[in-house]
C-alpha positions, 0 to 999 in steps of 0.5 A: 223181670221174673220168669218161671223157668221150667228147668228149675220149676220156680220163678227166677229173675231174668238176666240175659247173657248180655245186658240189653240183648236177648236171644230167643228160640221157639220151636216152630211147626212141622209144615204138613198142614195148616196150623191148629189152635194149639199151635197158635198159643205159643206163636202168639204168647212168645210174640208178645214176650218178644214185644214186651222185652223190646218195649223194655229197651232190649234188642231181641234176636228171635229165631223160630224154625220150620221142620220141613222134612219129616215122616208126616211131610213125606206121607202127606206129599205122597198122598197129594202127589207132589214133592215133600219140598213143594208141600213144605213150601206151600204150608210155610206160605200158609203159616205166614198167612195165619201168623199175619192174620194173628198179628204175629211179627216174623222172627228175625230168622226162620231157618229150615232144616233142609237149608242147614244140613251142613250144620246138622251133619257137623253136629252129629259128627261131633257127638260121634267123635265125643262118644255120645253117638254111634252109627249103625247101618246108616242110622246114627243114635244118641247114647242117652245114658251117657249124658248124666243129666238126661231127664233134668227138664222133664223131671223124670229119671232114666229108669222112669223113661225106659217105659215111656211110650214115646221111645222107639224100640229097635233091635239095632240100638245099643239101648232102647232109650237111645234116640235117632240123630240121623236116619238112613234113606228109604226108597223114594224119600228125600235124602242128603249125603253124609259120612254115614250114607244117604239119609236125613236128620232126626227131628231133635237135632235140627233145633240144636244145630239151628239155635247154635248157628243163629244164637250161639252155644247158650241161649237166653230163652227157649220156648214152646208148648208143654208137649215139647218138654219131653222128648224134644227139648230134653233131647235138645239139651242132651245133644247141645250140651254134650257137643258144646260142653256148656249150658244150652239154655238159661231159661226154659218157658213152656205154655199150657195146653188148650182144651176144646170144650173141656176136652183134649184136642184130638182128631179122633174126638172130632174137635180138631180146629185149624186157626184158619177155620176158627178165624173164618167164624170169629176173625183172627184178632179174637183168637189172639185176645183169647190166648192173652186173656189167660196166664201162659202157663195155665191150661185154657179152654177153647169154646164158642163162648170164649171166642164170642167173649173175646169178640165182645171185649175187643169191640170195647177196645175198638169203640174206645179207639174210634171215639178218640179218633173222632175227638182228635178231629172234632174236639175243642181246639186249644190247650188241654184244660187243667183237669185234662192235664191232671188226668194225663198225669195218672197214665204213669200209674196205669203203665206201672201196673201194666209193667208190674203184671208183665214183669211177674212171669209174663202175666198178660191176663192181669195186663189186659185187666189194667188195659180195660181199667185205663179204657174205662177211665178214658171213656169217662174222662172224654165225656162232654167236649174234651180238647183235641190235645187231650184226646191225642194224649189218651190215644197215645197211651192206649196205642202204647199199651195195646201195642205191647200186647199186639192188639188193635192191629186192625184199627182203621182210619176214620177217613170216609170216602167221598160218597159217604161224606156227601150223604152225611152232608145231605142228611144234615141239610135235610135235618136243617130244612126239617125234611126228617123223612129224607134225613131218615132215608139217608141214615138208613142208606148209610146203615146199609153201607155199614155206617151208623150216625150218632149225634154228639156235642161235637157234631155228627159221628160216623161209626163203622159197623161190623167190629 
């Protein structure tokens, strides 16, 4: 598998530190609000990367943190009149609601900054002891210039970074480039005991501490949005490598930005959307499909039209899946026909193309193209009166590939309740007795219940509406 490494700016063959095992770290949200559409992209994309690595036989240890103490959290908590910890816990719960809706599996570990103060403080102490950090009036700062490789990930020189708008300037710093590792406590803010007095960690140090705690000193893959390359990931590298004396990450992966109607998402522009708001209109799964329909490194434009297109595309997949559900119950009994067995033999070609797409820098867009080629072929091959075994073989193939992408997770059983079954039988009886008015009435009643009837060579087929 080849992955584009943000550090080297080229595709590289992916070779994990230990054969068959992969360590992954993803920077999670700062939990002061519902996650927005921009947050959803890395959450979805790297969930699929994990699924694919497991599909290829790897054991993946996936860590995604929560930043649960931060200026934004404290300010929001003060506005709502609750503690920062309560606000953070509330939005962690909301995160899991949205993540589940998006079909995102929980990480193996979801560490929180507030639960790892011991590791954070020890890391800061190590950096001070090694001369990479210094304490001033209860604050602790990192000596950026002392780390000679600073700027390696963002591709900027230290001189370029001096004028960067995102660098805090403070009279007590030795150098304007130095960044905060530990903040002295302010009145009314949550704080913890430390060798430098009461305080709390800076943003960057928590990921260095927690990735080391759960994945060791060197991580196979560290991923996140492009906006995290500088300063967050740059600072993680400086902290971790200075403290541990070894390479921090072997492969850096960053997803592209999301624009809203071709404009950068911004609260001031009025085009800021939470996942919850979008899901209320389009559903969660179309959001997932939309994210996967573009290469992860490319910018992607979120719009009403793009979500509607995702809904339409998903409906095609669900229709194919429901047709196979029906055929597995109502198709011909007996062994597969020779031409059906021959068609099943073509599945290896689809799987090979699917894998080729994913192996080439995790190209989910091309993988989805292969999936729809498969669906078109299955739809054609299952016309007429196929055998149940053939339908089951097609279903297994469809489930395998959609499962890698985490799609069709809302696929429901075709089992109908007794009331619906009774109405279908009554309609069939009315048709046999040529009471077509009654048959039409029952059909309309079923339609109002969300069930559409279609007559097929295998018998009447009940299709659930609304997908």
